[in-house]
Structures are given as C-alpha cells and as structure tokens.
N, C-alpha and C positions, 0 to 999 in steps of 0.2 A: 667485669665492667666492659660495656660495649665501646668499640673504637668509633670516635666521631671524626670524620674528615673535616678539613678546613672548609670545603665547599658546603658541608652540612651546617657548619657553624655560621657561615656568612649570610645565609638567606633564611628568612622565617619559613617554617614548615607548614603553617596554617594555609589551607587551600585558598581561602579568601585573599590572603596577602599575596599569594602567587599570581592572582589575577589583577590586582589593583594597578601594578606598574604598567603592564601591557595595555590595560584599558585606558589609563591616563595618557600614555604615549599615543595610542590610536586617536583619542579625542584631540590631543594637541595637534597632531598632524592634520586631522580633518579641519581644524581651525586655522591651519597654515601659520602656526606659531613656532618659533624656535624655543629651545629650552630657556634661553635668556629672557625672551619676551614673556613667557609664562611666569618665570621667576619674578620679573619686575612687577607684573600685575598682582602678584600675591605677596610681595615684599619678602621673597625668599631668595636663596642663592641658586645659581645655575647648577652648582654641584649637588645641592639637595634634590633638585628636580631629576638630575641624572641618576642619583642613587635610588630615588623613588621609582623611576621608570624601569630600573634594572632589578627591582625588588630587593635592594640591599637595606632598605629602611621602610618603615611604615609610618604614615602620617597620623597625627592626632585627629580627632573628629573635626575640630575647629579648622585645622589646616586643610583637611580634605574638603570641607565645605567651601573654603576660600578658593581652592584650586578648581573645584567643579563649577563654581560660580563664574570664574574667569573663562572656563571652557563652555559656558552656556548650558549647563545641566545642573542636576541636583542629586542628592543622596539616593532618593527613591528610584529615580530613573537609572542611575549608575549601577545600583545593586540588583536591578531586575534580572531575573534568571534569563540568560541569553537563550536557553533552550525553548523559551516561550515563543520565539520567532519560528514560524512554520518553515520548514525546509523542503519537505516532500509533499507534493500535491497529487491527489488521485482524481479520477474522472468525476467523482462526487463533488469535488471542489470547483470544477470548471464551470464557467458561465457561458451558456450557449445562446446564440442569436441566429434565428433562421429567417432567411428572406428568399425572394424568388431567385436571386442571383447566387446566393451562397449560404453556407452554414459556417459561422464563426464560433470558435471555442477559445475564450480567454483562459489560458493555461495556468495563470497565476492570478488569483483574485486580488483586486485592489492594486494591481501592478502599476497603476498610474502614479503612485507615490514613489516608485523605484526608478532606477536609471534606465531600465529597458522594459519593454512590454511584449511578451511572446504570445502570438495568436496562431492557432491552427485553423486553416481555411480549406473547406471543400468548395471549390468553385464549379458551379454547374456548367454543363456543356453550352458553348456559344454564349457565355455570359461574361461580365466584367465587374470588377470591384468599382465602387464610386471613385470619381476623380478626386485626388487629394491635392490640395493647393500646396505650393512651396512652403516649407517650414524648416525650422532649425533642426538639425539632427541627421542621423543616418539610418538606413534600413538594410536588413539582411534577411535572406530567405533560403530555404532548402526545399526542393521539390521531392515529395515522397511518392507520388504517382501521377501519371499523365504528363501533360506539357502545357506550359503557360507562356504568355508573351508579356514582358515587362515594358510598359510604355513610359518613357522618361523624357519629358519635353517633346521634341520633334523626332526623337530616336526610339526605336523599339528593339528588343532583344528576346530571342527564344531561349527558354530554359526548360530542360527535360528532366525526367526522373533521374535522381542521383546527382543532379547539378545544383549549384547554389548561385545566388546573386547578392550583390552588395552595392549600394550607391548612397551618395549624399542627396538628401531630399530637398534640393534647392530649385527644383522645377516641378511643374504639374506632373503627377505620376499616378499610375493605376496598373492593374494586372488584368489581362484578358485570357479567356480559355476559348481558343478558336476550334477546338476539336469536338467531336460528338460524344466524348466520354468525360466523366468527372476528373478534375485535377485536384490533387491534395498537396498542400505545402505549408510549411512553417514560415511565419513572417514575424520578424522581430524589429520593433522600432525603438530607437534610442535618441532622445528621450521619448517616453510614451506618447503615442499620437492616435491610437485606434479608438 
C-alpha cells in the first residue's frame, strides 16, 4: 500500500483545482479586495476564502459563480486556457509604419490594451519624431545604434549606443537624430501612447 503524506492528503490533486485558488487570489488582488470584503460580497466566511485561495478546498459551481461574479468575471473567462495568451512575438507579428522621418515597428500587436507599448524605431539621419504633447505616464528607451537627442520641454539630452533614457512625459517631448547616419532605439511608453 502506498504511503500518503499529510501534505498529499490536504490538497486536491486535480490540476484544475491547483489553479483555482491562485487565480481567485490574483483576481481578488486586482480588484483591490481583502479576503473579508470578498467573503462579505459572496455571503461566505473569510476562512473559507483563505482555504480556497490556498487550495485546501474547492468550491461548488454555484459558489464559484458567485465568487467570480463578485470579481467581475464569469466561468468561461476564468477557465480559458492561459496559454492562449501570446507570449513570444516574431518579426512576422510586428506592425511596421514607414515615413520620411523613420521606420516604426510595434513589437507587440495590440499593445495599446496593455500597460506598456514597446516600439523599435529607425530614425533617419537629420530627422526627428513628431512632437508629443504632455500626457500621463512615463517613457523609457535604449539606443541600439547611433546617437539621439531627447528633447524634453526646454531641455535636451544626448543618448548614445548602449545608453538608455527614462522620463515622465509631462512636457512636450520628441527625439532627434542630428547625425548623418541612422539611429536605432527601443522606445517604451507606459501607458501606451504611440
């Protein structure tokens, strides 16, 4: 007869059950709810929510529906395979926009729905990106080749290959290439702004 440890007995072994608790906890935290607040909304106890999040118990379908409703989702969305979310993007996925000034490659399609938006930019010699008006958020960049000048309000900063930049986007800003060769850099805006 196989030996079953106390740890094996205490948690359900079904792979689906192992995910439910963590997913519920993640959703609860995204909603900025305490265990007590979620329990109150579902007419459950804080102890039950704690056990559920730690995978020591599994809910009935009715209870799970109530919990998910309180967390702003439903069964179908909750059980969608997380692997369906694309993680790796190839050059075939990139969206390219070519203009006289530059070539922009959006590295993550539909990134405007995310928290940040990465763009790879080839800035042509003696050209500049369009002026960007002040907006909420921050921007980060890393120069892959060449040299650029970041204009931020009344100030400007030179950034060379292998260097990075980071600023709050609360002033008019844009990037210039004052050299006779192409400059290439990664530019990330959070929230998306490109």
